[in-house]
N, C-alpha and C positions, 0 to 999 in steps of 0.2 A: 050909672047905667049904662054908657057907651062902653066903658071897658069891659063890663060884664057880657055885653054882645060880642065885643070884639074878641073876648077870651073863649067865649062859646063857639064862635066861628072858626077859630083857630084849633080848638079841639076837635071840631067836627072834620074840618078839612085833613087834620093829621090822621085821623082814624080812616077816613076815605084813602088817603094815600097808601096807608099801610095795607089796606085790603087790596089795592090795585098791584102793588108791587109784590104782594106774597105770590099770586099766580102769575106775574110776568115771566116768559119764557116758556111757560107751557099751556099748549093749547088745550081745549076741552078734548080734542081727539086724541092727542098723544097720552093724557091722563087715561082716559078710557081703554086704549090699546095696550094689551099686554103681549108679550112674546108667546107665540104658540109653541105648544109641545111638539116634540119630534114626531108623534104619532099624527098630530092635526096637519103639520107641514108636509109630511110624507103623503098623507092622504089627498091634500089639495093639490100638491104636484103630480101625484099620480093620476088624479081626474083629470088635469090639464093635459096630461100625457095622453090619456086616453082618447080625449077629445080631439086634439091635434094629430094623434098619429093612427088612431084606430086599432087600439090594441085589442088582443083578444081577451077573454076571462082568464086564461093562463097565464098571458104575458102580463096582464094587470096586476095579478096575485104576485108574479115574481118581481115586477118592477117596484110594487109596494114594499116588499121586502129589502130590496135594495135601498130605496128610498129612507126606510125607517132606519135601518142600520147606519147609513151615512149621515142622517139627521144626528142621531146618538152620538156617533163618533165626533161630529163636527161641534157639537154642544159641549163635550167634554174637552175639547182641544180649546174652545173658546174661554172656558171657566177655568182652565189652568193658568194661573197667574204666574206660575214658575217660568213659563215660556217666554221667550222674547217675541217682539212683534215679527220678526223675520222667521222665526222657528215656527211660529204659529201659522203665518202664511204658507210656508213650506209644505207643513203638514196638512192644511186645507186643501192646498193645491195638489197634492199627491191623492187625498180622498176623492177630489173632482176627477182627475185622470182614472182612478180606480173604479168610481162609479161609472164613466164612459164606456170604459173596457167591460164592465158587467153588463151596462144596456146593449153594447154590440153584441154580445154573446146571446140576449134575448130577443132584440129586435130584429126584423129581416131587413135586408140591405136597403130596401126602399125606405122604411120606418125609419133607419138610422139617418139615411140623407135628408128625410124630412126634421129629423131631431137637430141635425147640425144645423139646417137652415133656420130653425126656430132658435138656437143658441146665438147664432150670428144676428139676428133679428132682434133678440133682447138685448145682446151687448150693444148694437147700435143705437137703441133706443136710451141705454143707460148713458153712453158717450154723449148723445144729444141731449139730455137731461143735465148732465154734468155742465156741459158747456152754456147752458142756459142758467144756470145757477139754481136748478130745481134738485139738484142732489141732496143726500144727507147730510146737513150740516154746511155744505159747500156754498161758496157765493157770497158768504157774509162779509161784510166789510167794504172798504172802497175799492173799486175797480183799478186795477194797475198796480195795487201794492201787495205784497207779501207779507205775512205776519213773520216776526221774528222768530227764529228757530228756537224750540223747547230745549230744555237741558239735555234732555235724550238724544234729540237729532244733532247736539252740538258733539256730545261724546261720541256718537257714531261717525262724526266727520273726523275727529281725531284719529280714529282707528284706521 
């Protein structure tokens, strides 16, 4: 009888452990959260810019067009697996600079100055979060240690 109870307890604990490890690493928030479409991201950014910069309806329409085009271009770059990390980063940066110059042609000087200040504010918050370990995937592991380089990083160092 005792062995039957022990076997049942082991069986139940094993199934409970399997259930908990299956979802380990994925919080309910990340499972629900899907990547937004370029239109959704452009709409959200345009609405924020309208709120922060006081865009007119004409400006809002132009900014939305810029944002949608860039979101689609950036998605295509991110999905292109043939690109190296450096090439991808360079193309994304080029798109960013192109977007800024397009904004500059649509926004007034005052609005563009507000936009630049807003960008600096966002960058400072990202840096702060990165330093606090709140960045995407950053800060995991022990403090003061660096993970060993990946094969890709080692091959880059050799070049």
